[in-house]
C-alpha positions in Angstrom: -24.3 -12.7 -53.9 -25.4 -9.1 -53.4 -27.6 -10.0 -50.5 -24.8 -11.9 -48.7 -22.4 -9.0 -49.2 -25.1 -6.6 -47.9 -25.6 -8.8 -44.8 -21.9 -9.0 -44.1 -21.6 -5.2 -44.5 -24.4 -4.7 -42.0 -22.8 -7.1 -39.5 -19.4 -5.4 -39.8 -21.0 -2.0 -39.2 -22.9 -3.2 -36.2 -19.8 -4.8 -34.7 -17.8 -1.7 -35.4 -20.1 0.9 -33.9 -21.9 -1.0 -31.2 -19.4 -1.8 -28.5 -21.3 -2.6 -25.2 -18.0 -2.8 -23.2 -17.3 0.8 -24.2 -20.7 2.3 -23.4 -20.1 2.9 -19.7 -16.8 4.7 -20.3 -18.3 6.8 -23.0 -20.8 8.4 -20.6 -19.8 11.7 -19.2 -18.3 11.4 -15.7 -20.9 12.5 -13.2 -21.2 11.9 -9.5 -24.2 9.6 -10.2 -22.4 7.1 -12.4 -19.4 6.1 -10.2 -21.3 3.0 -9.0 -21.7 2.0 -12.6 -18.0 2.4 -13.1 -17.3 0.2 -10.1 -19.7 -2.5 -11.3 -18.2 -2.4 -14.8 -14.6 -2.5 -13.5 -15.5 -5.5 -11.3 -16.9 -7.3 -14.4 -13.8 -6.9 -16.5 -11.1 -6.9 -13.8 -9.7 -10.4 -14.6 -9.7 -10.1 -18.4 -8.8 -6.4 -18.7 -7.1 -5.2 -15.5 -5.5 -2.2 -17.1 -8.9 -0.9 -18.4 -10.4 -1.7 -15.0 -7.7 0.5 -13.4 -8.6 3.4 -15.7 -12.3 3.1 -14.8 -11.4 2.9 -11.1 -9.3 6.0 -11.3 -12.3 7.8 -12.9 -14.6 6.5 -10.2 -12.2 7.6 -7.4 -12.3 11.1 -8.7 -16.0 11.2 -8.3 -16.3 9.4 -4.9 -16.5 11.5 -1.8 -15.0 9.3 0.9 -16.9 11.1 3.6 -20.3 10.7 1.9 -19.9 7.2 0.6 -17.0 5.4 2.4 -18.4 2.0 1.3 -18.0 2.9 -2.3 -14.5 4.4 -1.7 -13.4 1.2 0.1 -14.8 -0.9 -2.7 -12.9 1.2 -5.3 -9.6 0.7 -3.5 -10.3 -3.0 -3.0 -11.0 -3.4 -6.7 -7.9 -1.3 -7.5 -5.9 -3.8 -5.4 -7.5 -6.7 -7.3 -6.6 -5.2 -10.6 -3.0 -4.8 -9.4 -2.9 -8.4 -8.4 -4.0 -9.5 -11.8 -1.2 -7.3 -13.2 1.2 -9.1 -10.8 2.0 -5.9 -9.0 1.8 -7.2 -5.4 3.2 -4.2 -3.6 0.7 -1.9 -5.3 -2.1 -4.4 -4.5 -1.1 -4.3 -0.8 -1.0 -0.5 -0.8 -4.6 -0.3 -2.2 -5.9 -2.9 0.2 -4.5 -1.0 3.1 -6.2 2.2 1.9 -9.5 0.2 1.8 -8.9 -1.1 5.3 -8.2 2.4 6.6 -11.4 3.7 5.1 -13.4 0.9 6.6 -12.0 1.4 10.0 -12.4 5.2 10.0 -16.0 4.9 8.8 -17.0 2.1 11.2 -17.5 -0.3 8.4 -15.0 -2.8 9.8 -17.4 -5.5 10.9 -18.7 -6.4 7.5 -18.1 -9.4 5.3 -16.5 -7.1 2.7 -14.0 -5.8 5.2 -13.1 -9.4 6.3 -12.6 -10.3 2.6 -10.2 -7.4 2.2 -8.2 -8.6 5.2 -8.1 -12.1 3.8 -6.8 -10.8 0.5 -4.3 -8.6 2.2 -2.9 -11.6 4.1 -2.7 -13.6 0.9 -0.8 -10.7 -0.8 1.7 -10.6 2.0 2.2 -14.3 1.9 2.7 -14.3 -1.9 5.1 -11.4 -1.6 7.2 -13.2 1.0 7.2 -16.4 -1.0 8.4 -14.5 -4.0 11.2 -12.9 -2.1 12.2 -16.2 -0.5 12.3 -17.8 -4.0 14.5 -15.0 -5.2 16.9 -15.4 -2.3 17.2 -19.2 -2.6 17.4 -19.1 -6.4 20.5 -16.8 -6.2 22.4 -19.2 -4.0 25.1 -21.3 -5.7 
């Protein structure tokens, strides 16, 4: 009985203090780890969009748009994705447009990533228009 209680205690301690999902956000913010923040945010964006937004805000503070426009564009794209998962279509569109502007200004507008952003942007506009039309037709007597 004592061995079982001891094993359960160890397991609880391990689960309490070892949180791999929190390790990246526990690191001090340095210019070197913004790519890790972007990767981690992309991993959790569907399940925890709110936490992903926090990580992306931290990453955006570290990214220099002039030095690494690809990372800046990716951050705004992921920000738009997180907003989509939170059902905030206008905010998603706003962030996709920022990503598109960064790509165009940096000459990164011929890449598959840029085309993906444009496709998602079109989808967001379509979804927004459909939602507005549903509201209009649902209010009719």
